[in-house]
Steps between C-alpha positions, in 0.01 A plus 500: 500500500616140466766386254242310293310822438810690387578612144794261502267205556276613215800535270617151594173354374346426839193720453211490256360846445192653335482873435170685459145385551349307209156349575529262204818353649379461857397133483840406355685704762290352778596147395869578461507694830330223696662427836486156660681252721387155387207501744305795363547780249338836428487671163676834462184711494493849651339486847276802435344335192212251514448213257364626170579477130843657563611357836480156655646468854484121540651299786541122470600237754676190366263205488178688588234390250123506486253329267190668355243411234391752235246507217695551177375462142202298618709260708579464868877536522706426809833673554750506784694824542796622699320744729554875507507540880410822688700800389738631768634789290236777511636832621360820355530870581349843431483856612211560744172503311671432168496195272724202567821539302587246231704527179175448308319798658774745601772661285835326547821699464731202546453128545767233541457136595808297584547134578819457705600141441788469744286616793167351388329840518265703289541877517267757346533878488213717381467879506134604493411848374246639747470839326599846619869394494433226755658160448470181705796264471413138580777244545427139591706194578331160493619155600350154520731364763745235390613402851150473653271369225183622675602867515480799268553869555438832326674825593348821362679834525308822431687824431319829444663733246382862502237465771425385855178350628305185574501181296237235555630142472285189486642147524280195456475126464267409214307173517274582206745382234408254227693316230457744212853548371456322165242648265418174319406331830249763605202290394610261777408542865795663677352555848714263703482657849223484756432533878675833523561649845716788623611635834755690708759330720694807617474878450736478202402153370202371302416158364291335234406136460311301237494158340484358150152398387549130419852401605423657841850635557501760777706815444613742769652841431616760754644849441681740733517869410784711641518880465544822698125534529226287658278291273127442521341174385183441299352164404333539162494145367652382276759749636654567836638854488753698701499878455738769623590862433860606445619854560731568207764770512651637181816304418471251785410133464229316694509121503225238527594132536256219434608156622296194406487132596321233298414142599269229368363180648741302280797630699681257732552563872203734552154447648312790342619719211348820638658455843832419332482814281405731789770352722766523228431861407490594867848356553643635177783755533502839330545548126876558510562184702277299267689642204833392644401132540322508163815621326713240678270225371528636144879525530510129583280411202713702260815328623351155448377592154800707396485592131753714314390574145611831344289772346127527447461121479636470852262767625200318355619165634528654845138618475396150393685347793335751735153389393586130515624545858189696597278216379715206610721598793635280781170572678332295227679192636258507798187512284290252304499694173592454136646735239235753391565571134451876545667524838316668787474805277149487352199290411580374150456124466308535831822442690515140381798266494595370154825343379694823553701336777682328214662840432529606865632206702821448300605847613387454862668158525842665489423781745204414722460121488282507810244699300516252210448215744194671648351559154550131417344406835198701384476276193550185706215595738276508194621167362189324625281757324700442180451125535127555546492711183679227305263235630196711411638526146545123485875489553749382756758719667484875558356760263594839634276794402603762248374772734467454873424713802442394857450125497644362177183444300483620139426874498532566127207714395225343291463819296730785408417841360643629174515879558517557123174327419328523838418130478541241774663189357561146627840455664675165451837585651436251781628243248856624558596189693868578445480690831565163666829466314594852611447400864711187453773706330503742793528217751801362317668838450450598863652180632798517263573859601444464874615143556176440694485124469253473787241692297582310179464163671170588671260764372691551175495130418128482572422785261728369227351153526140617473573741214687225313211262567259752349703538183542127454126451543415797278704356212318273255667259261449556127551178305546681170784712639640241735517780756319643799305821459358762738180641357265785585737746666599865463867597491670818624374677185153580628382627161440145381230329706345282230533388141340724234121480508506220757238511773720304739780691678855373522790408272695180452869443568609846600877462468579694817250298701621163370873569539461636853277205589778269381748696713280456809480125441877472452582701812248313714637164391849626576393617845326175585815316406714703740269532801621338822337158508292559817359823358437340161307223669288753692424691181411187304270381778328837542438545128433137405774525238578174323761379256258493209430867545871581495540301179226709343670822612822382339317417178305828485814703577657355182202502266310827547424648160660828396360637171714664231427690180723682247800355686414691819331390822124547473334689782230232493373236262349682201664837561670484159162475328371830638477810281773762493401837645550828316718643776593817311141569409377468857783715632420768244132489590520472879851600601547304823384142442647338811147395595431358157234271644285798595554668164393194302204416726369855465511441121300181540807288433712279725873468552442122504507519120852639475867427561516774762609463860444722801834418657784252497368144498739259328782741584423460870693175471815702435423710807467204736771272369863557409579399140663171601211398724243588234685295238511206742127524568426486128749216451327300772170560322654368178546835322811679382515866598819663378603864523388575146147365555471694823610822323241440229235444767597821677488699174165348406318600818672836535316609186166364623479633855316817604654516851165548674664408830779672692663157535549467125777758458679348798495148356600617152789701640617199703478262203656739248797561730590137428437481126473852348687726736482813285119510529472403866537848646190633326288245688691545824417869477134421441499283812666777700255760372192281544359669809676835520383583146174306541560330165182293530291817487356579843546165669775605742260738672305188602810344659861436402600184310693314768618208283650733239672710767653198672583350162715799402699453822542133420603588145808670647548236769457180297418586139807700402736303723362162392484423872361158588488331838519128439692201622630689803687756289461844347509468122577816306483577129504881463366678192622861534279742312676805354246720679553325835844347519587608856283433803505326833273356766503307825321171563443235762579145396460190717586673825760734349384855574621801303669319210591769248514455124628771270542502122736767373632515141539126449609426857273316744574548868353280775558602864395272787492662847686341790290258701494135604293347219628290213673650195297569187562285194491700178470372141579733209567406135635156583704632793441386854617670815424528867482844662583486870338728761697823511630457144434690177527317168548679169422324174538616142173475306529413133248693292 
């Protein structure tokens, strides 16, 4: 048994374990036990169980989408989904002539499911009660290979206890899967696969191929079965099946290995995905050899993303890091994909890309900058589509979509279902144009952290310019205010889509939208002023940029309107005039009111009437910008924002937020660590518990919340350390929390690999490994120093 599967590893917090079989918990466990490698991922379903109301064995390949049209509520609705590709997992077993054994149909004496983080493995152990004092012990190890992104393998060990005899085993590839993992989407067409064919390439190897119905992506899957018994093959479409009979001896273990290769027509350097899959599985080594290279790849990832946080918080953070790396690994750097909000772990949000990269890239920038760069390349490839969207809406520049899938068009649904009322309702969240500012922010943060001036001066500059151009064009001048306004948008708080009783969607002067738009304009002007003259000339010529346009950007960046009421920042113009909600009354009546919008709509009311937010909106400004930068942004806009006003604003919205998003606790914890430290830990804990405790009530079973998971990692990395990468230096302003005053991590900064930071009882230690790159400049509480390669600096932190 490997070290990672030892009791010592479990005790050290490197394993995530579930004891007993609980059908009601299976969807949650399947999400949290998903295995992936950045190219594809498979949910942690039991291989002997088919998709039903309890189990959902989905497999998803990054960037594989398909578009279908459905009849919903009397309308033709088009949706693009991340495709559930053919299931490679199926492996079931039975005594001759008996029923197939599953935990749902056969008594279970013991069941344990373990996710071994260090090794990237899922282990399950189940003891089936066969009656007459006969027990079948089933142990499985599963990997989705981290060294070879097209490989996966499943080892199954059968041990007879109290009997000897035959065991029938059936392994299959299942091409009959659909997208049916989210109950509220089941009125939509989920049949994405067509042209299914199966065959045999060798006595021990079968294959299956198909293609997506409209995107026409070809998928090839091949499986090799290895055991001490010959297998027979049957083609029973949508399955290709391998069957064998094992002779079990009491107390002895028989092993069956299933090795799988997966390719699609989007893969580089292949001619045909089926040929590539058959060839790859034919050349693949045995399970033990695959396991060795798989573990080596995971060892390398853990070293690059080293994180040392004590106690249960550290254990949860390690799980979060595991799932981030399975969705966005170094393999992702070779793909044209974005950041799916629910990872590659399920079908919620249809696998779409939102603004969640705003919470993900800041972490990746300091560990895997090549992945961040690839994700920004994905956005740049869709810049032309964003420009087309802006033009169609009557604006200049680039209007990125709130939800996107394959090609960068707007994928936000036209209707959404309220499960409480059963009604399909119009969805106006496509008006969240602040996604463009999030992309610009990520470009800037990536370049500051990596030092990648080539990207900033080329693709980054092009995106910033077109996003700034959109905001300047979107702003309209109000003579009565003497200011520019941005009207008809939706902010991060998705509860408010319109003014009370208004038939037109959208709100005016969302503070978060306007301030971030001003930031984009400021940063773009700054960049244009520092570009090398030849490159600046190229950019100006390509974009037809003229001096008058730059003057307008300068003007808008100083005059965008930010509303206020009751001496706090207003979430949007008119927010202060909304009615107060009876929070206590609704909590007493309904208990959990995180999804307050659904509660009120089911009553025939609307959250648009009330001062009630789904998640942090105004307070997102304190998440993105350090206090000094936020004050400067407001000063440039002609407003005074002092510490007292910001504290009042934080208090105001804390009492009016239902936290209907897993991102909300994260942002509140981050912001409170700076202004109300004693209350911060409560929200940090909520962010840490978001998925493992399924605080949103069943949503984690549909896919983990990738932005919240990455955000908790970044909370330790940047939030609590006050770490900023700007002006060619690391700026630090630690805020030790009593509950987390000692921790450490490694990062990669502008070519410096393995830089270690550690905070320990008021002492900050920075260690730079020996190499031939430049020293790191550090700024802390007015102190400046340069840490040379091979040196360790220790600084006292004043609380």
